[in-house]
CHARMM internal coordinates of N, CA and C (Angstrom, degrees):
IC EDIT
DIST 1 N 1 CA 1.4388
DIST 1 CA 1 C 1.5217
ANGL 1 N 1 CA 1 C 108.39
DIST 1 C 2 N 1.3280
ANGL 1 CA 1 C 2 N 116.95
DIHE 1 N 1 CA 1 C 2 N 142.56
DIST 2 N 2 CA 1.4587
ANGL 1 C 2 N 2 CA 123.04
DIHE 1 CA 1 C 2 N 2 CA 178.40
DIST 2 CA 2 C 1.5227
ANGL 2 N 2 CA 2 C 110.83
DIHE 1 C 2 N 2 CA 2 C -126.63
DIST 2 C 3 N 1.3201
ANGL 2 CA 2 C 3 N 115.15
DIHE 2 N 2 CA 2 C 3 N 152.21
DIST 3 N 3 CA 1.4620
ANGL 2 C 3 N 3 CA 122.29
DIHE 2 CA 2 C 3 N 3 CA 173.35
DIST 3 CA 3 C 1.5213
ANGL 3 N 3 CA 3 C 107.80
DIHE 2 C 3 N 3 CA 3 C -136.32
DIST 3 C 4 N 1.3209
ANGL 3 CA 3 C 4 N 116.58
DIHE 3 N 3 CA 3 C 4 N 148.22
DIST 4 N 4 CA 1.4573
ANGL 3 C 4 N 4 CA 122.06
DIHE 3 CA 3 C 4 N 4 CA 175.44
DIST 4 CA 4 C 1.5231
ANGL 4 N 4 CA 4 C 107.50
DIHE 3 C 4 N 4 CA 4 C -115.01
DIST 4 C 5 N 1.3296
ANGL 4 CA 4 C 5 N 116.41
DIHE 4 N 4 CA 4 C 5 N 128.67
DIST 5 N 5 CA 1.4662
ANGL 4 C 5 N 5 CA 121.39
DIHE 4 CA 4 C 5 N 5 CA -178.98
DIST 5 CA 5 C 1.5269
ANGL 5 N 5 CA 5 C 108.04
DIHE 4 C 5 N 5 CA 5 C -123.80
DIST 5 C 6 N 1.3402
ANGL 5 CA 5 C 6 N 116.26
DIHE 5 N 5 CA 5 C 6 N 128.81
DIST 6 N 6 CA 1.4617
ANGL 5 C 6 N 6 CA 121.36
DIHE 5 CA 5 C 6 N 6 CA 176.15
DIST 6 CA 6 C 1.5188
ANGL 6 N 6 CA 6 C 108.93
DIHE 5 C 6 N 6 CA 6 C -87.55
DIST 6 C 7 N 1.3202
ANGL 6 CA 6 C 7 N 116.59
DIHE 6 N 6 CA 6 C 7 N 134.88
DIST 7 N 7 CA 1.4568
ANGL 6 C 7 N 7 CA 123.14
DIHE 6 CA 6 C 7 N 7 CA 178.91
DIST 7 CA 7 C 1.5224
ANGL 7 N 7 CA 7 C 107.45
DIHE 6 C 7 N 7 CA 7 C -124.14
DIST 7 C 8 N 1.3257
ANGL 7 CA 7 C 8 N 115.65
DIHE 7 N 7 CA 7 C 8 N 134.41
DIST 8 N 8 CA 1.4720
ANGL 7 C 8 N 8 CA 120.19
DIHE 7 CA 7 C 8 N 8 CA -179.99
DIST 8 CA 8 C 1.5111
ANGL 8 N 8 CA 8 C 110.16
DIHE 7 C 8 N 8 CA 8 C -126.15
DIST 8 C 9 N 1.3055
ANGL 8 CA 8 C 9 N 116.59
DIHE 8 N 8 CA 8 C 9 N 142.59
DIST 9 N 9 CA 1.4535
ANGL 8 C 9 N 9 CA 123.23
DIHE 8 CA 8 C 9 N 9 CA 176.50
DIST 9 CA 9 C 1.5189
ANGL 9 N 9 CA 9 C 107.97
DIHE 8 C 9 N 9 CA 9 C -114.16
DIST 9 C 10 N 1.3262
ANGL 9 CA 9 C 10 N 116.52
DIHE 9 N 9 CA 9 C 10 N 130.02
DIST 10 N 10 CA 1.4634
ANGL 9 C 10 N 10 CA 121.06
DIHE 9 CA 9 C 10 N 10 CA -175.69
DIST 10 CA 10 C 1.5129
ANGL 10 N 10 CA 10 C 110.95
DIHE 9 C 10 N 10 CA 10 C -114.65
DIST 10 C 11 N 1.3229
ANGL 10 CA 10 C 11 N 115.08
DIHE 10 N 10 CA 10 C 11 N 159.02
DIST 11 N 11 CA 1.4544
ANGL 10 C 11 N 11 CA 120.57
DIHE 10 CA 10 C 11 N 11 CA 171.51
DIST 11 CA 11 C 1.5190
ANGL 11 N 11 CA 11 C 107.80
DIHE 10 C 11 N 11 CA 11 C -71.26
DIST 11 C 12 N 1.3084
ANGL 11 CA 11 C 12 N 116.92
DIHE 11 N 11 CA 11 C 12 N 115.93
DIST 12 N 12 CA 1.4642
ANGL 11 C 12 N 12 CA 120.55
DIHE 11 CA 11 C 12 N 12 CA -179.20
DIST 12 CA 12 C 1.5196
ANGL 12 N 12 CA 12 C 112.08
DIHE 11 C 12 N 12 CA 12 C -66.71
DIST 12 C 13 N 1.3155
ANGL 12 CA 12 C 13 N 117.68
DIHE 12 N 12 CA 12 C 13 N -23.33
DIST 13 N 13 CA 1.4607
ANGL 12 C 13 N 13 CA 119.94
DIHE 12 CA 12 C 13 N 13 CA -179.70
DIST 13 CA 13 C 1.5276
ANGL 13 N 13 CA 13 C 111.83
DIHE 12 C 13 N 13 CA 13 C -66.89
DIST 13 C 14 N 1.3296
ANGL 13 CA 13 C 14 N 116.83
DIHE 13 N 13 CA 13 C 14 N -18.78
DIST 14 N 14 CA 1.4604
ANGL 13 C 14 N 14 CA 120.20
DIHE 13 CA 13 C 14 N 14 CA 178.85
DIST 14 CA 14 C 1.5230
ANGL 14 N 14 CA 14 C 111.88
DIHE 13 C 14 N 14 CA 14 C -82.29
DIST 14 C 15 N 1.3299
ANGL 14 CA 14 C 15 N 116.66
DIHE 14 N 14 CA 14 C 15 N -4.14
DIST 15 N 15 CA 1.4489
ANGL 14 C 15 N 15 CA 120.41
DIHE 14 CA 14 C 15 N 15 CA 178.54
DIST 15 CA 15 C 1.5113
ANGL 15 N 15 CA 15 C 113.77
DIHE 14 C 15 N 15 CA 15 C 75.75
DIST 15 C 16 N 1.3041
ANGL 15 CA 15 C 16 N 117.75
DIHE 15 N 15 CA 15 C 16 N 20.47
DIST 16 N 16 CA 1.4646
ANGL 15 C 16 N 16 CA 121.59
DIHE 15 CA 15 C 16 N 16 CA -178.74
DIST 16 CA 16 C 1.5253
ANGL 16 N 16 CA 16 C 110.35
DIHE 15 C 16 N 16 CA 16 C -68.47
DIST 16 C 17 N 1.3139
ANGL 16 CA 16 C 17 N 116.52
DIHE 16 N 16 CA 16 C 17 N 129.98
DIST 17 N 17 CA 1.4537
ANGL 16 C 17 N 17 CA 121.20
DIHE 16 CA 16 C 17 N 17 CA 178.61
DIST 17 CA 17 C 1.5249
ANGL 17 N 17 CA 17 C 110.65
DIHE 16 C 17 N 17 CA 17 C -118.02
DIST 17 C 18 N 1.3305
ANGL 17 CA 17 C 18 N 116.47
DIHE 17 N 17 CA 17 C 18 N 18.96
DIST 18 N 18 CA 1.4539
ANGL 17 C 18 N 18 CA 120.43
DIHE 17 CA 17 C 18 N 18 CA -179.58
DIST 18 CA 18 C 1.5211
ANGL 18 N 18 CA 18 C 110.59
DIHE 17 C 18 N 18 CA 18 C -67.95
DIST 18 C 19 N 1.3106
ANGL 18 CA 18 C 19 N 115.54
DIHE 18 N 18 CA 18 C 19 N 152.97
DIST 19 N 19 CA 1.4546
ANGL 18 C 19 N 19 CA 121.79
DIHE 18 CA 18 C 19 N 19 CA 175.43
DIST 19 CA 19 C 1.5242
ANGL 19 N 19 CA 19 C 108.29
DIHE 18 C 19 N 19 CA 19 C -69.61
DIST 19 C 20 N 1.3258
ANGL 19 CA 19 C 20 N 116.96
DIHE 19 N 19 CA 19 C 20 N 125.17
DIST 20 N 20 CA 1.4635
ANGL 19 C 20 N 20 CA 119.98
DIHE 19 CA 19 C 20 N 20 CA -177.58
DIST 20 CA 20 C 1.5221
ANGL 20 N 20 CA 20 C 112.82
DIHE 19 C 20 N 20 CA 20 C -87.62
DIST 20 C 21 N 1.3301
ANGL 20 CA 20 C 21 N 118.48
DIHE 20 N 20 CA 20 C 21 N -9.43
DIST 21 N 21 CA 1.4556
ANGL 20 C 21 N 21 CA 121.76
DIHE 20 CA 20 C 21 N 21 CA 178.10
DIST 21 CA 21 C 1.5152
ANGL 21 N 21 CA 21 C 114.61
DIHE 20 C 21 N 21 CA 21 C 97.82
DIST 21 C 22 N 1.3321
ANGL 21 CA 21 C 22 N 117.78
DIHE 21 N 21 CA 21 C 22 N -14.12
DIST 22 N 22 CA 1.4595
ANGL 21 C 22 N 22 CA 119.67
DIHE 21 CA 21 C 22 N 22 CA -177.29
DIST 22 CA 22 C 1.5212
ANGL 22 N 22 CA 22 C 113.11
DIHE 21 C 22 N 22 CA 22 C -67.53
DIST 22 C 23 N 1.3157
ANGL 22 CA 22 C 23 N 118.20
DIHE 22 N 22 CA 22 C 23 N -32.76
DIST 23 N 23 CA 1.4665
ANGL 22 C 23 N 23 CA 119.56
DIHE 22 CA 22 C 23 N 23 CA 178.68
DIST 23 CA 23 C 1.5230
ANGL 23 N 23 CA 23 C 110.53
DIHE 22 C 23 N 23 CA 23 C -64.10
DIST 23 C 24 N 1.3297
ANGL 23 CA 23 C 24 N 116.76
DIHE 23 N 23 CA 23 C 24 N -35.05
DIST 24 N 24 CA 1.4644
ANGL 23 C 24 N 24 CA 120.28
DIHE 23 CA 23 C 24 N 24 CA 177.89
DIST 24 CA 24 C 1.5395
ANGL 24 N 24 CA 24 C 110.38
DIHE 23 C 24 N 24 CA 24 C -68.03
DIST 24 C 25 N 1.3231
ANGL 24 CA 24 C 25 N 116.51
DIHE 24 N 24 CA 24 C 25 N -42.42
DIST 25 N 25 CA 1.4657
ANGL 24 C 25 N 25 CA 120.43
DIHE 24 CA 24 C 25 N 25 CA 177.95
DIST 25 CA 25 C 1.5274
ANGL 25 N 25 CA 25 C 109.46
DIHE 24 C 25 N 25 CA 25 C -61.04
DIST 25 C 26 N 1.3219
ANGL 25 CA 25 C 26 N 116.84
DIHE 25 N 25 CA 25 C 26 N -46.61
DIST 26 N 26 CA 1.4695
ANGL 25 C 26 N 26 CA 120.86
DIHE 25 CA 25 C 26 N 26 CA 179.85
DIST 26 CA 26 C 1.5199
ANGL 26 N 26 CA 26 C 111.81
DIHE 25 C 26 N 26 CA 26 C -60.47
DIST 26 C 27 N 1.3255
ANGL 26 CA 26 C 27 N 117.36
DIHE 26 N 26 CA 26 C 27 N -38.99
DIST 27 N 27 CA 1.4626
ANGL 26 C 27 N 27 CA 121.35
DIHE 26 CA 26 C 27 N 27 CA 178.92
DIST 27 CA 27 C 1.5242
ANGL 27 N 27 CA 27 C 110.55
DIHE 26 C 27 N 27 CA 27 C -60.65
DIST 27 C 28 N 1.3280
ANGL 27 CA 27 C 28 N 116.76
DIHE 27 N 27 CA 27 C 28 N -46.59
DIST 28 N 28 CA 1.4626
ANGL 27 C 28 N 28 CA 120.12
DIHE 27 CA 27 C 28 N 28 CA 179.35
DIST 28 CA 28 C 1.5277
ANGL 28 N 28 CA 28 C 111.59
DIHE 27 C 28 N 28 CA 28 C -64.66
DIST 28 C 29 N 1.3343
ANGL 28 CA 28 C 29 N 117.28
DIHE 28 N 28 CA 28 C 29 N -40.65
DIST 29 N 29 CA 1.4630
ANGL 28 C 29 N 29 CA 120.07
DIHE 28 CA 28 C 29 N 29 CA 179.37
DIST 29 CA 29 C 1.5265
ANGL 29 N 29 CA 29 C 111.32
DIHE 28 C 29 N 29 CA 29 C -62.92
DIST 29 C 30 N 1.3255
ANGL 29 CA 29 C 30 N 117.15
DIHE 29 N 29 CA 29 C 30 N -38.34
DIST 30 N 30 CA 1.4620
ANGL 29 C 30 N 30 CA 121.03
DIHE 29 CA 29 C 30 N 30 CA 176.79
DIST 30 CA 30 C 1.5273
ANGL 30 N 30 CA 30 C 111.71
DIHE 29 C 30 N 30 CA 30 C -65.24
DIST 30 C 31 N 1.3362
ANGL 30 CA 30 C 31 N 116.96
DIHE 30 N 30 CA 30 C 31 N -26.65
DIST 31 N 31 CA 1.4622
ANGL 30 C 31 N 31 CA 121.73
DIHE 30 CA 30 C 31 N 31 CA 179.75
DIST 31 CA 31 C 1.5354
ANGL 31 N 31 CA 31 C 112.26
DIHE 30 C 31 N 31 CA 31 C -87.27
DIST 31 C 32 N 1.3243
ANGL 31 CA 31 C 32 N 117.68
DIHE 31 N 31 CA 31 C 32 N 5.22
DIST 32 N 32 CA 1.4480
ANGL 31 C 32 N 32 CA 120.62
DIHE 31 CA 31 C 32 N 32 CA 175.25
DIST 32 CA 32 C 1.5212
ANGL 32 N 32 CA 32 C 116.20
DIHE 31 C 32 N 32 CA 32 C 100.25
DIST 32 C 33 N 1.3266
ANGL 32 CA 32 C 33 N 117.84
DIHE 32 N 32 CA 32 C 33 N 3.09
DIST 33 N 33 CA 1.4579
ANGL 32 C 33 N 33 CA 120.75
DIHE 32 CA 32 C 33 N 33 CA 175.91
DIST 33 CA 33 C 1.5249
ANGL 33 N 33 CA 33 C 108.42
DIHE 32 C 33 N 33 CA 33 C -71.93
DIST 33 C 34 N 1.3311
ANGL 33 CA 33 C 34 N 116.80
DIHE 33 N 33 CA 33 C 34 N 156.59
DIST 34 N 34 CA 1.4619
ANGL 33 C 34 N 34 CA 122.10
DIHE 33 CA 33 C 34 N 34 CA 179.48
DIST 34 CA 34 C 1.5244
ANGL 34 N 34 CA 34 C 109.68
DIHE 33 C 34 N 34 CA 34 C -125.08
DIST 34 C 35 N 1.3295
ANGL 34 CA 34 C 35 N 115.38
DIHE 34 N 34 CA 34 C 35 N 146.59
DIST 35 N 35 CA 1.4647
ANGL 34 C 35 N 35 CA 120.66
DIHE 34 CA 34 C 35 N 35 CA 177.97
DIST 35 CA 35 C 1.5276
ANGL 35 N 35 CA 35 C 108.39
DIHE 34 C 35 N 35 CA 35 C -76.03
DIST 35 C 36 N 1.3177
ANGL 35 CA 35 C 36 N 115.20
DIHE 35 N 35 CA 35 C 36 N 127.08
DIST 36 N 36 CA 1.4620
ANGL 35 C 36 N 36 CA 121.39
DIHE 35 CA 35 C 36 N 36 CA 178.69
DIST 36 CA 36 C 1.5332
ANGL 36 N 36 CA 36 C 110.86
DIHE 35 C 36 N 36 CA 36 C -99.83
DIST 36 C 37 N 1.3439
ANGL 36 CA 36 C 37 N 116.75
DIHE 36 N 36 CA 36 C 37 N -37.58
DIST 37 N 37 CA 1.4613
ANGL 36 C 37 N 37 CA 120.73
DIHE 36 CA 36 C 37 N 37 CA -175.15
DIST 37 CA 37 C 1.5228
ANGL 37 N 37 CA 37 C 109.70
DIHE 36 C 37 N 37 CA 37 C -158.28
DIST 37 C 38 N 1.3195
ANGL 37 CA 37 C 38 N 116.38
DIHE 37 N 37 CA 37 C 38 N 143.99
DIST 38 N 38 CA 1.4636
ANGL 37 C 38 N 38 CA 122.47
DIHE 37 CA 37 C 38 N 38 CA 173.21
DIST 38 CA 38 C 1.5259
ANGL 38 N 38 CA 38 C 107.86
DIHE 37 C 38 N 38 CA 38 C -132.55
DIST 38 C 39 N 1.3239
ANGL 38 CA 38 C 39 N 116.39
DIHE 38 N 38 CA 38 C 39 N 133.92
DIST 39 N 39 CA 1.4584
ANGL 38 C 39 N 39 CA 121.59
DIHE 38 CA 38 C 39 N 39 CA 174.49
DIST 39 CA 39 C 1.5232
ANGL 39 N 39 CA 39 C 107.47
DIHE 38 C 39 N 39 CA 39 C -132.71
DIST 39 C 40 N 1.3308
ANGL 39 CA 39 C 40 N 117.00
DIHE 39 N 39 CA 39 C 40 N 129.65
DIST 40 N 40 CA 1.4636
ANGL 39 C 40 N 40 CA 120.52
DIHE 39 CA 39 C 40 N 40 CA -175.57
DIST 40 CA 40 C 1.5183
ANGL 40 N 40 CA 40 C 111.37
DIHE 39 C 40 N 40 CA 40 C -132.72
DIST 40 C 41 N 1.3398
ANGL 40 CA 40 C 41 N 115.08
DIHE 40 N 40 CA 40 C 41 N 155.98
DIST 41 N 41 CA 1.4593
ANGL 40 C 41 N 41 CA 120.96
DIHE 40 CA 40 C 41 N 41 CA 175.02
DIST 41 CA 41 C 1.5244
ANGL 41 N 41 CA 41 C 108.65
DIHE 40 C 41 N 41 CA 41 C -156.25
DIST 41 C 42 N 1.3342
ANGL 41 CA 41 C 42 N 115.54
DIHE 41 N 41 CA 41 C 42 N 166.47
DIST 42 N 42 CA 1.4599
ANGL 41 C 42 N 42 CA 120.25
DIHE 41 CA 41 C 42 N 42 CA 178.26
DIST 42 CA 42 C 1.5240
ANGL 42 N 42 CA 42 C 110.31
DIHE 41 C 42 N 42 CA 42 C -77.65
DIST 42 C 43 N 1.3331
ANGL 42 CA 42 C 43 N 115.53
DIHE 42 N 42 CA 42 C 43 N 162.21
DIST 43 N 43 CA 1.4660
ANGL 42 C 43 N 43 CA 121.71
DIHE 42 CA 42 C 43 N 43 CA 176.22
DIST 43 CA 43 C 1.5179
ANGL 43 N 43 CA 43 C 107.83
DIHE 42 C 43 N 43 CA 43 C -111.31
DIST 43 C 44 N 1.2943
ANGL 43 CA 43 C 44 N 117.53
DIHE 43 N 43 CA 43 C 44 N 123.31
DIST 44 N 44 CA 1.4687
ANGL 43 C 44 N 44 CA 125.12
DIHE 43 CA 43 C 44 N 44 CA -179.87
DIST 44 CA 44 C 1.5288
ANGL 44 N 44 CA 44 C 110.81
DIHE 43 C 44 N 44 CA 44 C 52.72
DIST 44 C 45 N 1.3134
ANGL 44 CA 44 C 45 N 117.09
DIHE 44 N 44 CA 44 C 45 N -141.53
DIST 45 N 45 CA 1.4632
ANGL 44 C 45 N 45 CA 120.84
DIHE 44 CA 44 C 45 N 45 CA -177.44
DIST 45 CA 45 C 1.5268
ANGL 45 N 45 CA 45 C 112.65
DIHE 44 C 45 N 45 CA 45 C -93.95
DIST 45 C 46 N 1.2973
ANGL 45 CA 45 C 46 N 117.97
DIHE 45 N 45 CA 45 C 46 N 3.09
DIST 46 N 46 CA 1.4555
ANGL 45 C 46 N 46 CA 121.27
DIHE 45 CA 45 C 46 N 46 CA -177.01
DIST 46 CA 46 C 1.5274
ANGL 46 N 46 CA 46 C 110.75
DIHE 45 C 46 N 46 CA 46 C -75.58
DIST 46 C 47 N 1.3223
ANGL 46 CA 46 C 47 N 115.31
DIHE 46 N 46 CA 46 C 47 N 137.64
DIST 47 N 47 CA 1.4691
ANGL 46 C 47 N 47 CA 119.35
DIHE 46 CA 46 C 47 N 47 CA 177.81
DIST 47 CA 47 C 1.5256
ANGL 47 N 47 CA 47 C 112.32
DIHE 46 C 47 N 47 CA 47 C -88.67
DIST 47 C 48 N 1.3417
ANGL 47 CA 47 C 48 N 117.31
DIHE 47 N 47 CA 47 C 48 N -8.82
DIST 48 N 48 CA 1.4640
ANGL 47 C 48 N 48 CA 119.03
DIHE 47 CA 47 C 48 N 48 CA -178.89
DIST 48 CA 48 C 1.5298
ANGL 48 N 48 CA 48 C 112.95
DIHE 47 C 48 N 48 CA 48 C -120.21
DIST 48 C 49 N 1.3122
ANGL 48 CA 48 C 49 N 117.84
DIHE 48 N 48 CA 48 C 49 N 9.34
DIST 49 N 49 CA 1.4646
ANGL 48 C 49 N 49 CA 121.37
DIHE 48 CA 48 C 49 N 49 CA 175.06
DIST 49 CA 49 C 1.5206
ANGL 49 N 49 CA 49 C 107.96
DIHE 48 C 49 N 49 CA 49 C -117.01
DIST 49 C 50 N 1.3107
ANGL 49 CA 49 C 50 N 115.49
DIHE 49 N 49 CA 49 C 50 N 135.95
DIST 50 N 50 CA 1.4571
ANGL 49 C 50 N 50 CA 119.15
DIHE 49 CA 49 C 50 N 50 CA -179.14
DIST 50 CA 50 C 1.5077
ANGL 50 N 50 CA 50 C 111.63
DIHE 49 C 50 N 50 CA 50 C -153.36
DIST 50 C 51 N 1.3074
ANGL 50 CA 50 C 51 N 114.97
DIHE 50 N 50 CA 50 C 51 N 176.06
DIST 51 N 51 CA 1.4531
ANGL 50 C 51 N 51 CA 120.57
DIHE 50 CA 50 C 51 N 51 CA 177.83
DIST 51 CA 51 C 1.5168
ANGL 51 N 51 CA 51 C 108.72
DIHE 50 C 51 N 51 CA 51 C -143.59
DIST 51 C 52 N 1.3059
ANGL 51 CA 51 C 52 N 115.93
DIHE 51 N 51 CA 51 C 52 N 157.44
DIST 52 N 52 CA 1.4599
ANGL 51 C 52 N 52 CA 121.01
DIHE 51 CA 51 C 52 N 52 CA 179.86
DIST 52 CA 52 C 1.5112
ANGL 52 N 52 CA 52 C 108.55
DIHE 51 C 52 N 52 CA 52 C -151.32
DIST 52 C 53 N 1.3185
ANGL 52 CA 52 C 53 N 115.32
DIHE 52 N 52 CA 52 C 53 N 157.65
DIST 53 N 53 CA 1.4437
ANGL 52 C 53 N 53 CA 117.77
DIHE 52 CA 52 C 53 N 53 CA 165.86
DIST 53 CA 53 C 1.5144
ANGL 53 N 53 CA 53 C 107.27
DIHE 52 C 53 N 53 CA 53 C -120.14
DIST 53 C 54 N 1.3077
ANGL 53 CA 53 C 54 N 114.43
DIHE 53 N 53 CA 53 C 54 N 141.43
DIST 54 N 54 CA 1.4575
ANGL 53 C 54 N 54 CA 121.99
DIHE 53 CA 53 C 54 N 54 CA -177.51
DIST 54 CA 54 C 1.5210
ANGL 54 N 54 CA 54 C 106.96
DIHE 53 C 54 N 54 CA 54 C -121.01
DIST 54 C 55 N 1.3149
ANGL 54 CA 54 C 55 N 116.15
DIHE 54 N 54 CA 54 C 55 N 124.60
DIST 55 N 55 CA 1.4580
ANGL 54 C 55 N 55 CA 121.66
DIHE 54 CA 54 C 55 N 55 CA 175.72
DIST 55 CA 55 C 1.5224
ANGL 55 N 55 CA 55 C 107.00
DIHE 54 C 55 N 55 CA 55 C -97.44
DIST 55 C 56 N 1.3277
ANGL 55 CA 55 C 56 N 115.54
DIHE 55 N 55 CA 55 C 56 N 121.41
DIST 56 N 56 CA 1.4570
ANGL 55 C 56 N 56 CA 120.08
DIHE 55 CA 55 C 56 N 56 CA 177.36
DIST 56 CA 56 C 1.5152
ANGL 56 N 56 CA 56 C 108.74
DIHE 55 C 56 N 56 CA 56 C -114.23
DIST 56 C 57 N 1.3228
ANGL 56 CA 56 C 57 N 116.27
DIHE 56 N 56 CA 56 C 57 N 156.51
DIST 57 N 57 CA 1.4582
ANGL 56 C 57 N 57 CA 119.74
DIHE 56 CA 56 C 57 N 57 CA -178.93
DIST 57 CA 57 C 1.5197
ANGL 57 N 57 CA 57 C 110.07
DIHE 56 C 57 N 57 CA 57 C -142.00
DIST 57 C 58 N 1.3151
ANGL 57 CA 57 C 58 N 113.86
DIHE 57 N 57 CA 57 C 58 N 155.89
DIST 58 N 58 CA 1.4565
ANGL 57 C 58 N 58 CA 120.82
DIHE 57 CA 57 C 58 N 58 CA 176.30
DIST 58 CA 58 C 1.5211
ANGL 58 N 58 CA 58 C 107.53
DIHE 57 C 58 N 58 CA 58 C -145.81
DIST 58 C 59 N 1.3154
ANGL 58 CA 58 C 59 N 115.29
DIHE 58 N 58 CA 58 C 59 N 135.74
DIST 59 N 59 CA 1.4634
ANGL 58 C 59 N 59 CA 119.57
DIHE 58 CA 58 C 59 N 59 CA 178.50
DIST 59 CA 59 C 1.5196
ANGL 59 N 59 CA 59 C 109.96
DIHE 58 C 59 N 59 CA 59 C -64.57
DIST 59 C 60 N 1.3184
ANGL 59 CA 59 C 60 N 115.99
DIHE 59 N 59 CA 59 C 60 N 138.54
DIST 60 N 60 CA 1.4652
ANGL 59 C 60 N 60 CA 120.50
DIHE 59 CA 59 C 60 N 60 CA 176.57
DIST 60 CA 60 C 1.5282
ANGL 60 N 60 CA 60 C 108.44
DIHE 59 C 60 N 60 CA 60 C -71.93
DIST 60 C 61 N 1.3046
ANGL 60 CA 60 C 61 N 116.03
DIHE 60 N 60 CA 60 C 61 N 128.32
DIST 61 N 61 CA 1.4739
ANGL 60 C 61 N 61 CA 120.79
DIHE 60 CA 60 C 61 N 61 CA -179.26
DIST 61 CA 61 C 1.5036
ANGL 61 N 61 CA 61 C 111.61
DIHE 60 C 61 N 61 CA 61 C -87.78
END
COOR INIT
IC SEED 1 N 1 CA 1 C
IC BUILD
C-alpha cells in the first residue's frame, strides 16, 4: 500500500501557523511505514519556502 503526503515549508516571519504536513509523515513512520520517494521544489520566488511530496509505503499484512 502507498500514500502520498504533501509537505509545505513556510516563511515563519509571516506568522503562518498552518500544518506543514510533517507531523503526519512522522506519525506514519512511527507506525512502520517507509519512505519510498521524495520530490521537492521551491514555492514562488521565496528562497525559504518550499513544498514536497513524500510517497510512503507499507507492506500489506
